[in-house]
C-alpha positions as MATLAB code, in Angstrom:
seq = 'MNKHLMALAIAGVFAAANAQDSASDKIEKVEVTATRTGAVDVQQVPAAITVIKPEALARYGQGNLRDIANLVPALSLQEQGAGVNNITIRGLVVRGIVPSEVQDASLVAVYIDEMPVTLKSGNPDLKVLDLERVEVLQGPQGTLFGAGAMAGTVRQITAKPEFNDFFGSVEALGSRTAKFGGDNHNLRATVNVPLKNDVLALRLTGYTGNDSGYVFNQHNGKTDNDVSTNQARAAVRLRATPDLLIDASVIASNIQGGINDAYAGLAPYTTTSLIPQTSKDKLQLYNLTLNYDAGAAQLVSSSSYLHRDTRYINSGQYKATAFIFGGQLPLIASSYVIDNAITNFAQEFRLQSKAGGPLKWTAGAFYTQGKRDLRQDQPTPGFDARFAIARNFPGYNSQLNDNAFTPDDYFSGTQNIDSKEAALFAEATYTVWDKLDLTAGLRLFRGTQDFDLKFSGLFGNLVNSTPAAPQSSKPEVSTSSETSKGANPRFAAAYRIDDDHTVYASVGKGFRYGGNNQPVPFDFCGQNAPSTFAPDSLWNFEAGSKNTLFDRRVTFNASAYVVKWKDVQVFNRLPCTYYFTENAGKIRSEGVELESFVKLSRQASFGVSASFNHATATDPVITGVAAQSIPEGARVPYSPKFAATAVANYSIPLDGAREIALSASYAYRGESYTNFAASQGNYSRIPSSNTLNATVAYRSGPYEFGLFGTNLSNGARISDVTTNTIAIQPGDNLYMVRPRTVGLRVKARF';
ca = [
     -26.114    4.898   -0.739;
     -28.486    7.860   -0.281;
     -28.065    7.560    3.493;
     -24.315    8.004    3.188;
     -24.596   10.903    0.739;
     -26.903   12.576    3.270;
     -24.310   12.006    5.982;
     -21.723   13.740    3.828;
     -24.029   16.666    3.208;
     -24.627   17.041    6.949;
     -20.870   16.863    7.503;
     -20.455   19.711    5.037;
     -23.032   21.852    6.874;
     -21.319   21.288   10.219;
     -17.989   22.020    8.574;
     -19.155   25.559    7.841;
     -19.343   26.178   11.576;
     -16.376   24.015   12.562;
     -13.432   24.630   10.252;
      -9.833   25.843   10.369;
      -6.940   27.137    8.363;
      -4.220   29.692    7.861;
      -4.368   33.468    7.893;
      -5.285   33.678    4.200;
      -8.896   33.546    3.067;
      -7.816   31.855   -0.197;
      -6.860   28.260   -0.876;
      -3.110   27.810   -0.904;
      -1.560   26.735   -4.206;
      -0.107   23.237   -4.035;
       2.667   22.245   -6.398;
       3.429   18.643   -7.393;
       6.266   16.969   -9.289;
       4.235   14.043  -10.626;
       4.786   15.146  -14.246;
       8.585   14.961  -13.748;
       9.032   18.245  -15.579;
       9.449   20.342  -12.429;
       6.993   21.690   -9.876;
       3.513   22.417  -11.266;
       0.304   23.670   -9.643;
      -1.801   20.542   -9.117;
      -4.820   22.383  -10.533;
      -2.959   22.657  -13.864;
      -2.076   18.948  -14.173;
      -4.467   17.029  -16.496;
      -4.821   14.008  -14.238;
      -6.621   12.891  -11.092;
      -4.146   13.652   -8.289;
      -4.933   13.929   -4.589;
      -2.413   15.844   -2.469;
      -2.240   15.307    1.296;
      -0.361   17.676    3.566;
       1.368   16.073    6.589;
      -0.550   18.185    9.093;
      -3.785   16.539    7.867;
      -2.430   13.316    9.412;
      -0.254   14.571   12.273;
      -3.062   16.452   14.020;
      -4.712   13.081   14.724;
      -1.457   11.390   15.732;
      -1.497    9.478   12.454;
       0.819    8.959    9.499;
       0.781    5.418    8.086;
      -0.611    4.033    4.823;
      -4.052    3.274    6.313;
      -4.413    6.898    7.383;
      -3.471    8.074    3.882;
      -6.041    5.692    2.364;
      -8.805    7.151    4.544;
      -8.284   10.540    2.890;
      -8.385    9.252   -0.718;
     -11.739    7.675   -1.681;
     -10.323    6.063   -4.846;
      -7.711    4.193   -2.794;
      -8.458    1.067   -0.730;
      -6.160   -0.766    1.642;
      -6.363   -4.217    3.198;
      -4.141   -4.730    6.220;
      -3.347   -7.756    8.382;
      -0.549   -6.298   10.507;
       2.219   -3.692   10.500;
       3.711   -3.732    7.001;
       1.391   -6.567    5.865;
      -0.939   -4.783    3.454;
      -2.242   -4.396   -0.065;
      -3.152   -1.158   -1.880;
      -5.734   -0.943   -4.663;
      -6.944    1.979   -6.813;
      -9.987    2.194   -9.106;
     -11.106   -1.398   -8.559;
      -8.065   -2.895  -10.275;
      -7.569   -5.970   -8.130;
      -8.142   -9.725   -8.418;
      -6.684  -11.107   -5.182;
      -5.920  -10.170   -1.611;
      -2.948  -10.599    0.698;
      -0.991  -13.841    0.252;
       2.278  -13.453    2.228;
       3.871  -16.550    0.656;
       3.088  -15.541   -2.956;
       6.245  -14.024   -4.411;
       4.886  -13.748   -7.968;
       1.930  -11.438   -7.427;
       3.312   -8.108   -8.653;
       1.792   -4.942   -7.276;
      -0.615   -2.808   -9.288;
       0.112    0.368   -7.287;
       3.626    1.810   -7.110;
       4.823    3.281   -3.804;
       7.651    5.831   -3.929;
       9.619    7.758   -1.333;
      10.882   10.751   -3.290;
      12.632    9.107   -6.279;
      12.906    5.671   -4.596;
      10.540    2.792   -5.494;
       9.710    0.716   -2.386;
       6.700   -1.262   -3.663;
       6.080   -4.804   -2.419;
       2.761   -6.547   -2.989;
       1.259   -7.662    0.359;
       4.064   -5.839    2.184;
       4.451   -2.112    1.526;
       6.655   -0.626    4.277;
       4.951    1.417    6.994;
       7.357    4.322    7.541;
       6.333    6.867   10.179;
       9.729    8.563   10.350;
       9.342   10.349    7.018;
       9.638   14.106    7.401;
       6.954   14.701    4.805;
       6.346   17.756    2.707;
       3.331   16.168    1.005;
       1.852   12.921   -0.315;
       0.792   12.694   -3.967;
      -1.708    9.979   -4.918;
      -1.945    9.564   -8.691;
      -5.089    7.722   -9.744;
      -4.970    5.667  -12.927;
      -2.048    4.032  -14.770;
       1.277    5.859  -14.589;
       3.325    3.320  -16.546;
       4.953    5.828  -18.908;
       6.826    7.670  -16.146;
       6.708    5.227  -13.214;
       6.868    1.783  -14.829;
       5.251   -1.614  -14.404;
       4.256   -1.329  -10.745;
       2.072    1.722  -11.508;
      -0.590   -0.091  -13.544;
      -3.404    1.229  -11.310;
      -1.729    4.290   -9.810;
       1.133    5.646   -7.732;
       1.564    6.826   -4.135;
       4.470    9.288   -3.826;
       5.685   10.327   -0.371;
       7.717   13.519   -0.841;
      10.059   14.414    2.009;
      11.191   17.858    3.159;
      14.757   18.602    2.078;
      17.531   20.106    4.238;
      17.656   23.924    4.244;
      21.034   25.622    3.952;
      20.846   28.693    6.201;
      18.447   28.031    9.088;
      18.808   25.959   12.247;
      15.419   24.694   13.386;
      13.569   21.591   14.484;
      10.735   20.147   16.505;
       9.992   17.558   19.173;
       6.590   15.893   19.395;
       5.367   13.478   22.066;
       2.103   11.567   21.989;
       0.274    9.448   24.526;
      -3.072    7.736   23.977;
      -5.259    4.837   25.025;
      -7.085    2.347   22.817;
     -10.533    1.002   23.747;
     -11.781   -2.608   23.853;
      -8.812   -4.856   24.761;
      -6.348   -2.086   23.925;
      -4.028   -0.267   26.286;
      -1.631    2.651   26.409;
       0.212    3.907   23.325;
       3.092    6.349   23.154;
       5.503    7.708   20.594;
       8.178   10.365   20.253;
       9.279   12.140   17.074;
      12.123   14.641   16.683;
      13.419   16.579   13.682;
      16.377   18.941   13.404;
      17.735   20.904   10.432;
      21.408   21.856   10.753;
      23.113   24.246    8.305;
      26.726   23.096    8.108;
      27.876   25.734    5.636;
      25.697   28.582    4.500;
      24.342   28.160    0.968;
      26.440   24.999    0.538;
      25.755   22.141    2.979;
      22.913   21.163    5.309;
      21.833   18.129    7.336;
      18.319   17.084    8.344;
      17.784   14.345   10.939;
      14.524   12.695   11.978;
      13.901    9.996   14.564;
      10.760    8.139   15.592;
      10.142    5.629   18.368;
       6.767    4.312   19.454;
       4.790    1.502   21.034;
       1.193    0.805   20.084;
      -0.762   -1.544   22.306;
      -2.391   -4.684   21.036;
      -6.176   -4.789   20.887;
      -7.026   -8.376   19.851;
      -7.382  -10.641   22.900;
      -5.877  -14.125   22.731;
      -8.060  -16.232   24.982;
      -5.444  -18.988   25.054;
      -2.823  -16.965   26.952;
      -5.004  -14.126   28.261;
      -2.948  -11.451   26.470;
      -3.049   -9.207   23.432;
      -0.398  -10.365   20.982;
      -0.632   -7.672   18.294;
       1.371   -4.920   20.024;
       3.623   -2.936   17.666;
       7.066   -1.511   18.473;
       8.543    0.917   15.930;
      12.021    2.458   15.815;
      12.990    4.458   12.745;
      15.543    7.097   11.750;
      16.283    9.171    8.665;
      19.273   11.307    7.760;
      19.312   13.593    4.722;
      22.175   15.727    3.432;
      21.954   18.432    0.770;
      25.106   19.764   -0.908;
      25.378   22.630   -3.386;
      28.567   21.235   -4.947;
      28.724   23.898   -7.661;
      26.308   26.618   -8.759;
      24.899   24.091  -11.243;
      25.039   20.844   -9.233;
      22.772   19.995   -6.288;
      23.288   16.694   -4.474;
      20.768   15.049   -2.116;
      21.697   11.928   -0.161;
      19.524   10.124    2.364;
      19.385    6.953    4.420;
      16.361    5.478    6.192;
      16.565    2.704    8.792;
      13.465    1.017   10.208;
      12.803   -1.786   12.679;
       9.176   -2.752   13.287;
       8.080   -5.653   15.488;
       4.400   -6.370   15.756;
       1.645   -8.910   15.690;
      -1.135  -10.083   13.412;
      -4.492   -8.331   13.829;
      -6.726  -11.368   13.285;
      -9.731  -12.456   15.325;
     -12.191  -15.287   14.717;
     -15.735  -14.591   13.580;
     -17.071  -17.366   15.843;
     -15.620  -15.836   19.014;
     -16.395  -12.612   20.852;
     -15.458   -9.390   19.008;
     -11.714   -8.666   18.884;
     -10.942  -12.160   20.172;
      -8.689  -14.886   18.837;
      -7.258  -18.128   20.147;
      -3.727  -19.084   19.202;
      -1.395  -21.594   20.769;
       1.620  -19.627   19.514;
       2.415  -15.890   19.416;
       1.516  -14.490   15.988;
       4.136  -11.914   15.083;
       5.613   -9.853   12.273;
       9.052   -8.271   11.939;
      10.233   -5.793    9.339;
      13.792   -4.458    9.125;
      14.579   -2.035    6.322;
      17.463    0.100    5.130;
      16.947    2.445    2.220;
      19.692    4.520    0.605;
      19.360    7.171   -2.090;
      21.642    9.552   -3.947;
      20.016   12.118   -6.226;
      21.945   14.557   -8.429;
      20.338   17.586  -10.069;
      22.539   19.273  -12.655;
      21.609   22.453  -14.494;
      22.843   21.769  -18.032;
      21.673   25.110  -19.396;
      18.833   24.212  -21.732;
      17.709   21.281  -19.583;
      17.934   19.746  -16.127;
      19.716   16.408  -15.662;
      18.508   14.214  -12.790;
      20.179   11.020  -11.591;
      18.625    8.909   -8.842;
      20.396    5.859   -7.393;
      18.577    3.779   -4.767;
      19.415    0.651   -2.815;
      16.939   -1.249   -0.637;
      17.711   -3.998    1.857;
      14.746   -5.478    3.677;
      14.219   -8.528    5.906;
      10.728   -9.514    6.993;
       9.251  -12.306    9.082;
       5.581  -13.285    9.303;
       4.421  -15.918   11.803;
       0.809  -17.039   11.721;
      -0.895  -19.879   13.548;
      -1.377  -23.088   11.571;
      -3.008  -24.972   14.432;
      -6.330  -25.656   12.696;
      -4.862  -26.533    9.296;
      -2.286  -28.911   10.767;
      -4.826  -30.622   13.011;
      -7.425  -30.917   10.232;
      -5.276  -31.856    7.237;
      -2.802  -34.188    8.935;
      -4.660  -35.589   11.923;
      -8.208  -35.615   10.551;
      -9.425  -32.887   12.903;
      -8.836  -35.006   15.987;
      -8.203  -32.906   19.090;
      -6.135  -31.717   20.816;
      -5.021  -28.919   18.531;
      -1.343  -29.028   17.693;
       0.698  -25.826   18.074;
       1.848  -25.215   14.516;
       3.521  -22.019   13.258;
       3.411  -20.828    9.661;
       6.704  -18.928    9.259;
       7.546  -16.824    6.185;
      10.897  -15.060    5.933;
      11.814  -12.660    3.136;
      15.280  -11.334    2.323;
      14.970   -8.595   -0.297;
      17.590   -6.475   -2.011;
      16.989   -4.076   -4.870;
      19.044   -1.537   -6.775;
      17.351    1.063   -8.967;
      18.959    3.685  -11.202;
      17.195    6.380  -13.186;
      18.667    9.058  -15.433;
      16.261   11.754  -16.510;
      16.699   14.853  -18.666;
      13.907   17.381  -18.337;
      13.143   20.756  -19.847;
      13.322   23.975  -17.873;
      10.493   26.433  -17.419;
       9.593   28.659  -20.338;
       8.549   28.119  -23.930;
       5.676   26.120  -25.400;
       7.447   22.729  -25.155;
       7.895   20.870  -21.873;
       9.495   17.433  -21.955;
      11.247   14.722  -19.999;
      13.196   11.709  -21.240;
      15.204    9.089  -19.450;
      16.382    5.572  -18.790;
      15.576    3.267  -15.902;
      17.268    0.098  -14.679;
      16.556   -2.073  -11.674;
      17.940   -5.346  -10.441;
      16.520   -7.214   -7.476;
      16.715  -10.407   -5.522;
      14.065  -11.902   -3.254;
      14.663  -15.054   -1.229;
      11.628  -16.453    0.553;
      11.969  -19.176    3.155;
       8.865  -20.789    4.625;
       8.295  -23.648    6.985;
       5.839  -24.898    9.582;
       7.651  -25.806   12.810;
       5.271  -27.804   14.994;
       6.550  -29.039   18.381;
       5.555  -32.660   19.028;
       4.578  -33.261   15.405;
       6.988  -36.134   14.731;
       5.900  -38.169   17.742;
       2.187  -37.624   17.077;
       2.576  -38.441   13.383;
       4.545  -41.603   14.219;
       1.631  -42.865   16.340;
      -1.137  -41.733   13.968;
       0.499  -43.258   10.874;
       2.189  -46.231   12.575;
       5.635  -44.954   11.625;
       7.898  -45.589   14.663;
      10.812  -43.192   14.923;
       9.491  -40.795   12.276;
      11.625  -37.651   11.934;
      10.624  -34.777    9.618;
      14.200  -33.838    8.879;
      15.561  -37.357    8.315;
      12.566  -38.906    6.582;
      11.159  -35.954    4.615;
      14.110  -33.546    4.249;
      12.499  -30.756    6.267;
      14.635  -27.948    7.647;
      14.333  -29.296   11.196;
      12.593  -32.105   13.093;
       8.912  -31.433   13.891;
       8.462  -29.485   10.645;
       5.909  -30.810    8.148;
       6.590  -28.273    5.373;
       9.805  -26.517    4.335;
      10.345  -24.460    1.235;
      12.437  -21.856   -0.522;
      11.475  -19.623   -3.428;
      14.195  -17.455   -4.944;
      13.762  -14.714   -7.527;
      16.354  -12.783   -9.505;
      14.848  -10.021  -11.622;
      16.081   -7.327  -13.973;
      14.266   -4.542  -15.778;
      15.435   -1.917  -18.242;
      13.325    0.851  -19.765;
      13.552    3.974  -21.895;
      10.852    6.619  -21.522;
       9.913   10.037  -22.831;
       6.954   12.392  -22.487;
       6.415   15.820  -24.021;
       3.748   18.510  -23.776;
       3.328   21.223  -26.416;
       1.165   24.281  -25.783;
      -0.880   25.659  -28.674;
      -2.490   29.149  -28.576;
      -1.532   29.433  -24.878;
      -4.675   27.389  -24.215;
      -4.276   23.839  -25.399;
      -1.696   21.390  -24.004;
      -1.080   18.278  -26.099;
       0.870   15.476  -24.399;
       2.359   12.260  -25.753;
       4.545    9.768  -23.947;
       6.078    6.339  -24.477;
       7.924    3.778  -22.371;
       9.859    0.882  -23.913;
      10.569   -1.878  -21.430;
      12.089   -5.306  -21.033;
      12.104   -7.432  -17.896;
      13.459  -10.865  -17.007;
      12.778  -13.014  -13.961;
      14.625  -16.205  -12.999;
      12.852  -18.390  -10.455;
      13.840  -21.487   -8.524;
      11.913  -23.382   -5.896;
      12.369  -26.317   -3.560;
       9.667  -27.788   -1.317;
      10.329  -30.549    1.190;
       8.841  -31.960    4.359;
       5.718  -34.101    4.503;
       3.606  -31.549    2.602;
       6.435  -30.488    0.290;
       7.472  -33.948   -0.931;
       4.401  -34.375   -3.115;
       5.921  -35.633   -6.358;
       4.075  -38.868   -7.264;
       1.992  -38.700   -4.071;
      -1.812  -38.797   -3.851;
      -4.343  -37.562   -1.295;
      -4.684  -41.132   -0.010;
      -0.927  -41.568    0.322;
       0.643  -38.116    0.638;
       4.095  -39.220    1.794;
       6.970  -39.194   -0.676;
      10.646  -38.819    0.005;
      11.216  -36.813   -3.186;
      11.221  -33.004   -2.769;
       9.460  -30.721   -5.233;
      12.077  -28.829   -7.264;
      11.450  -26.326  -10.051;
      13.431  -23.821  -12.111;
      11.938  -21.465  -14.698;
      12.446  -18.090  -16.359;
      10.120  -15.494  -17.872;
      10.917  -12.497  -20.093;
       8.547   -9.714  -21.106;
       8.986   -6.684  -23.319;
       6.799   -4.093  -24.951;
       5.764   -0.469  -25.301;
       3.579    1.648  -23.073;
       2.074    4.841  -24.629;
       0.100    7.721  -23.138;
      -1.742   10.642  -24.756;
      -3.495   13.609  -23.166;
      -5.068   16.920  -24.133;
      -5.886   19.737  -21.725;
      -7.730   22.932  -22.613;
      -7.521   25.931  -20.277;
     -10.782   27.804  -20.599;
      -9.147   30.476  -18.443;
      -6.646   30.546  -15.579;
      -9.172   28.906  -13.258;
     -10.870   26.284  -15.429;
      -9.296   23.348  -17.267;
     -10.859   20.385  -19.029;
      -8.817   17.384  -20.078;
      -8.953   13.959  -21.643;
      -6.322   11.222  -21.613;
      -5.726    7.673  -22.715;
      -2.896    5.586  -21.343;
      -1.702    2.031  -21.150;
      -0.696    0.214  -17.999;
       1.242   -3.029  -17.865;
       2.513   -5.611  -15.415;
       5.234   -8.169  -15.983;
       4.524  -11.878  -16.135;
       6.065  -14.406  -13.800;
       6.705  -18.007  -12.825;
       4.359  -20.431  -11.061;
       5.267  -22.802   -8.306;
       4.665  -26.379   -9.510;
       1.390  -28.085   -8.636;
       1.731  -31.870   -8.048;
      -0.853  -33.436  -10.370;
      -1.241  -36.741   -8.520;
      -1.998  -34.912   -5.274;
      -4.067  -31.993   -6.599;
      -5.551  -33.443   -9.797;
      -4.529  -30.331  -11.696;
      -1.659  -29.217  -13.908;
      -0.381  -25.655  -13.804;
       1.520  -23.650  -16.422;
       5.166  -23.048  -15.517;
       4.871  -19.334  -16.340;
       2.212  -16.696  -16.919;
       2.342  -13.749  -19.309;
       2.052   -9.986  -18.686;
      -1.350   -8.390  -18.400;
      -2.191   -4.869  -19.538;
      -4.952   -2.283  -19.577;
      -6.057    0.895  -21.280;
      -7.383    3.773  -19.200;
      -9.701    6.312  -20.862;
     -10.275    9.390  -18.716;
     -11.902   12.806  -18.942;
     -12.083   15.446  -16.263;
     -12.114   19.066  -15.235;
     -10.278   21.154  -12.666;
     -11.876   24.332  -11.424;
     -10.905   27.163   -9.097;
     -13.864   29.359   -8.157;
     -14.756   32.521   -6.242;
     -11.312   34.129   -6.307;
      -9.556   30.883   -5.250;
     -11.862   30.199   -2.328;
     -13.297   26.998   -3.867;
     -11.764   24.171   -5.848;
     -13.839   21.504   -7.554;
     -12.315   18.677   -9.558;
     -14.091   15.834  -11.317;
     -12.930   12.884  -13.386;
     -14.620    9.949  -15.100;
     -12.807    6.888  -16.390;
     -13.201    3.577  -18.168;
     -10.503    0.926  -17.781;
     -10.281   -2.113  -20.054;
      -8.026   -4.787  -18.584;
      -7.132   -7.892  -20.589;
      -5.146  -11.111  -20.101;
      -5.791  -10.708  -16.397;
      -3.448  -12.614  -14.104;
      -6.077  -14.737  -12.330;
      -5.278  -16.482   -9.054;
      -6.399  -20.119   -8.715;
      -6.439  -21.449   -5.154;
      -6.808  -25.252   -5.117;
      -8.474  -27.432   -2.440;
      -5.117  -29.189   -1.902;
      -3.770  -25.779   -0.605;
      -1.535  -25.217   -3.666;
      -2.225  -22.342   -6.066;
      -1.131  -20.934   -9.411;
      -1.635  -17.932  -11.682;
      -2.831  -17.940  -15.280;
      -3.884  -15.344  -17.838;
      -7.637  -15.517  -18.319;
     -10.427  -13.102  -19.140;
     -11.109   -9.378  -19.162;
     -12.191   -6.851  -16.546;
     -13.868   -3.500  -17.111;
     -13.674   -0.801  -14.447;
     -15.575    2.452  -14.744;
     -16.209    5.205  -12.294;
     -16.388    8.827  -11.236;
     -14.192   10.733   -8.770;
     -15.061   14.091   -7.197;
     -12.903   16.317   -5.029;
     -13.838   19.688   -3.553;
     -12.480   22.128   -1.009;
     -13.979   25.375    0.279;
     -12.292   28.206    2.172;
     -15.188   29.887    3.950;
     -13.045   32.482    5.705;
      -9.550   32.987    7.058;
     -10.388   30.531    9.842;
     -12.878   28.110    8.295;
     -12.562   25.471    5.570;
     -14.048   22.140    4.612;
     -13.787   19.569    1.865;
     -15.745   16.633    0.487;
     -14.430   13.945   -1.854;
     -16.148   10.873   -3.252;
     -15.530    7.945   -5.571;
     -17.929    5.576   -7.334;
     -16.495    2.488   -9.003;
     -18.073   -0.387  -10.908;
     -15.523   -3.067  -11.823;
     -16.653   -6.446  -13.184;
     -15.601   -9.360  -15.383;
     -16.850   -8.476  -18.865;
     -16.911  -12.101  -20.067;
     -16.951  -15.436  -18.297;
     -13.393  -16.132  -17.190;
     -12.791  -19.826  -17.849;
      -9.847  -21.183  -15.908;
      -8.307  -24.632  -15.717;
     -10.271  -25.230  -12.520;
     -14.029  -25.182  -13.129;
     -14.820  -24.090   -9.582;
     -12.433  -21.129   -9.977;
     -14.033  -19.801  -13.178;
     -15.452  -16.290  -12.886;
     -19.053  -15.655  -14.023;
     -19.716  -12.827  -16.454;
     -20.630   -9.651  -14.604;
     -19.037  -10.743  -11.323;
     -17.745   -7.827   -9.281;
     -14.014   -7.633   -8.517;
     -13.002   -8.454   -4.934;
     -11.693   -6.054   -2.294;
     -13.001   -2.922   -3.972;
     -15.984   -0.945   -2.595;
     -18.413    0.586   -5.048;
     -18.688    3.844   -3.109;
     -16.262    5.693   -0.867;
     -16.239    9.237    0.457;
     -14.338   11.549    2.773;
     -15.285   14.807    4.496;
     -12.835   17.085    6.334;
     -13.476   20.242    8.355;
     -11.127   22.755    9.992;
     -11.758   25.830   12.129;
      -9.393   28.124   14.033;
     -10.212   30.638   16.771;
      -7.584   33.417   16.937;
      -6.596   34.583   20.392;
      -4.356   37.450   21.386;
      -0.750   37.441   20.204;
       0.451   34.274   18.465;
      -2.110   32.042   20.124;
      -5.061   30.168   18.641;
      -7.381   27.235   19.157;
      -7.709   24.869   16.185;
     -10.492   22.332   15.677;
     -10.532   19.629   12.997;
     -12.633   16.599   12.118;
     -12.605   14.016    9.357;
     -15.049   11.338    8.279;
     -14.311    8.472    5.880;
     -16.804    5.970    4.506;
     -15.915    2.790    2.612;
     -18.615    0.566    1.160;
     -18.673   -3.199    1.524;
     -16.588   -5.520   -0.614;
     -15.976   -9.263   -0.963;
     -12.928  -11.512   -0.924;
     -13.581  -13.177   -4.291;
     -15.502  -12.576   -7.493;
     -18.392  -14.942   -6.783;
     -19.671  -17.290   -4.086;
     -19.408  -20.206   -6.532;
     -15.610  -19.912   -6.372;
     -15.403  -20.428   -2.620;
     -13.207  -18.284   -0.367;
     -16.004  -15.726   -0.637;
     -16.650  -13.575    2.420;
     -18.029  -10.110    2.974;
     -15.820   -7.278    4.202;
     -18.348   -4.934    5.822;
     -18.555   -1.203    5.150;
     -16.695    1.125    7.479;
     -17.169    4.593    8.944;
     -14.123    6.314   10.413;
     -14.647    9.476   12.465;
     -11.641   11.423   13.768;
     -11.582   14.713   15.672;
      -9.031   16.960   17.352;
      -8.752   20.245   19.228;
      -5.385   21.948   19.648;
      -4.076   24.988   21.485;
      -1.157   26.788   19.823;
       0.979   29.388   21.522;
       4.043   30.513   19.607;
       6.319   27.494   19.149;
       4.199   25.223   21.351;
       1.175   23.111   20.513;
      -1.023   20.991   22.785;
      -3.664   18.757   21.236;
      -6.429   16.380   22.277;
      -7.395   13.897   19.554;
      -9.606   10.888   18.951;
      -9.522    8.373   16.081;
     -12.194    5.891   14.996;
     -14.384    7.518   17.617;
     -17.562    5.615   16.744;
     -15.746    2.292   16.240;
     -17.345    2.337   12.800;
     -14.208    0.887   11.204;
     -13.807   -2.666   12.449;
     -12.646   -5.115    9.777;
      -9.916   -4.449    7.220;
      -9.645   -7.901    5.642;
     -11.172  -11.388    5.869;
      -9.799  -14.855    5.147;
     -12.591  -17.335    4.485;
     -12.656  -20.384    6.736;
     -12.752  -23.821    5.089;
     -11.952  -25.916    8.187;
     -14.771  -27.399   10.273;
     -12.953  -27.205   13.624;
     -11.950  -23.528   13.211;
     -14.284  -20.971   14.876;
     -15.219  -19.051   11.735;
     -13.448  -16.729    9.297;
     -10.256  -14.883   10.152;
     -11.178  -11.221   10.628;
      -8.337   -8.711   10.488;
      -9.363   -5.940   12.838;
      -8.870   -2.178   12.645;
      -7.615   -0.409   15.779;
     -10.710    0.631   17.784;
     -11.390    4.037   19.311;
      -8.193    5.705   20.470;
      -8.072    8.961   22.447;
      -4.896   10.799   23.354;
      -2.832   13.914   23.982;
      -0.196   15.418   21.699;
       2.493   17.954   22.634;
       4.783   19.616   20.100;
       7.543   22.175   20.513;
       9.306   23.941   17.652;
      12.674   25.622   17.933;
];
């Protein structure tokens, strides 16, 4: 660790000579709306919040969730493909990405303005957002943001239409990726159109891009993980009356890509797949937000509707050949296909106080209703004929004999979820002596989930079957329901030593709803599973300070936390390939987060942030499967102990409205593992990463020309790992990060 701290120190020294920023020699004030009581200077909010400005991403040609994660040390992201990802904060995680697992609720909430878009293992990757800022709230936010915010919240705040000015921008980017990569290009355009002065305005944004693949498939001699993205957003703002402001928006996205996996036993960035591995993600997101000035308070109504269809196709060639045909070659071309059809409606009413007076408060009601239909199967051309010969079953047909969706399909399944949630919430802050802010909040919630499942096909008809005789003509059918309710409190105290120094302490509860398990056939797996699992919850104890120094030329923020998580929803993966969730054991997460920024001059600035986390099982976690039990003191998976980021900016003024701007960023993530302990199996190391980005740009009036490079040292290589358990497969699945990419960026404003 000392080596990496030294690297950060060196980065800070170089930053003094290579930095950039605006004409002011003071740090700009940044306001956030995370407290839901109006815009507040982030330095006055008693919580660990990282704010990212869009230019911090755009200057490197970036803008997706992975790029955001690189700038927030407390946040980690595993990614297997476009829109196939998992976000963790503060070491609160027990499992990785399982695309077919519909019950694993997210621990980190993702919002676009007032719209929740969270999906565990599949948060949408939206590059079209015309961002004003990104707010990353570390620690549980359950009082104001609900069950999905048990570990934290990522809020992407968009720029709103402006009534009286016509303006816009066009930005084009071209780059090339190293290794097996190729050419990349994208185009983004934004226009703000005032339709009636002070009354009505329209803001339109469009994005189209193609990113080359970079993982070589030695079977077909191509790269299969190319990504094509087409997205659009329209936002309208209407001043209906002097007291009523209406914002409406619609986002449409269509992403088609591949899976970024390579095999550890092959050359770097190399896979072998008999079928194209692909992902598709179509999304429409609608929102209507009303802000009404009711005199003594502000009334906010947010109505959101999400429709999303995803498809994930991964190769099952090794599993099918090993499990069904005893590993006898040739490999059979099997596809693992997972389709999701998701709809969700969310409504929130919120009444919040206006500025002024010692009491600030917000209170509201939240309701959401969603439906998720998952369809999975494993179409395998030639399977029926090969199985008929191998098992002496002339004329075997998957559809006729085992009720599969189609012939040549050895597993077919549907999992359908209908869920509802209702909550009441309130939070208030009272200021005493103009120095001390005392905050208390509470959320009352109730959620219900109805679940039905049907498995068929050779590997789905497992009722009464055994490993020696797996065939059964009886499909697996299950129906269950789970209801959870409770209360979620939060308390905080913040003391302003003066206008520039604040210390705070807080304690808050986070919660996550329970769910329903898919059935586990006892005769085949030798294990029973509970039909449902209960909610889990945690308490977060935090203390910190926020400091503005040297006439607002330096900010330094620090926080320390202890999280106690109980009734943890533990994932049990069985040797028979089935899995289930149960409540077992406790986890303790503790750590320190530091964030600093320095404005050296009008042209020079730099910042360093770091996070240290130690999250372990506090007691032995005894599960129904001895091999899956977690030893006391075992470290949580997927969470590095140490992470840090350094950024540096420098501008060189030229004559007139021209300048040269230089920027660089460095992100380090320590190693992590894919399970708690080696004794559990499925235990592989995810190596540490070092991401170095740099850019130089020339600005002349409304025009900007930039040269940029990302992952310049190729120090970030592996995002996720799936442990191999099959003898004929060439090692673990390694999900690769895009290697060094260098390109040009041109932007024109009008």
